[in-house]
C-alpha positions, 0 to 999 in steps of 0.5 A, a space after each residue: 839462831 845463827 850468830 855473826 861476829 861483828 867487826 868494828 869496821 861495819 859498826 864505824 861505817 854504820 854510825 859515820 854517814 861519810 864512810 864509804 861502807 855506810 850504806 853497805 853496813 846499814 843494808 847489812 844490819 837491816 837485812 841480817 837476822 842473825 845474832 850479832 856478837 862482838 868484843 869490848 875491844 871492837 867497841 873501844 875501837 869503834 868509839 875511838 874512830 867515832 870520836 869526831 862526833 859525840 852524837 855518833 858515839 852516843 848513838 852507837 852506845 844506844 844501839 848496843 844498849 838496845 841489844 843490837 849486838 852482844 858484847 862477849 867478855 874476854 877474861 884473863 883466862 882467854 888471853 893465852 889463846 889470844 896471844 897465840 893468835 897474835 903471834 901466828 898472824 903477826 905478819 899481817 899484823 893481827 890487832 887485838 880486836 881481831 884476835 878477840 873476834 877470832 877467839 870468840 869465833 873459836 869459842 862459840 863455833 862461829 865462822 860468819 863475820 861482818 867485816 870490811 877487813 880483808 885479813 879475815 880471809 886469812 884468819 882461820 878458826 882453830 887453824 883450819 876453818 875459814 871465815 865467811 865474810 858477810 859484808 865486803 
């Protein structure tokens, strides 16, 4: 099965009907058949951005609980590589959630990402392979 990294932007848009990317995120989730993977950092970012509506937060958590997206663990052993990525892309600047997704992409050889973040057009897996953005 194909795998796609899921950034917080589309997850926020999916649960915020006023977001300009809401319909794009909804269409993507309904049509895409790949396994979606994310990190707890992206989940945290999404929860923070949905804090205006507790129902949206609860719906988002229920969506995860039902298996819509798999949360990949980031442990202490992973932080050295994440630190290298943060330093490499500090001019953007890369945030921790993005660094976690790039790291997961490297770890599992996943170059497809559902994102509205243009920084992913700059990020590279292992410094070479570009990401293919599935949601723009």
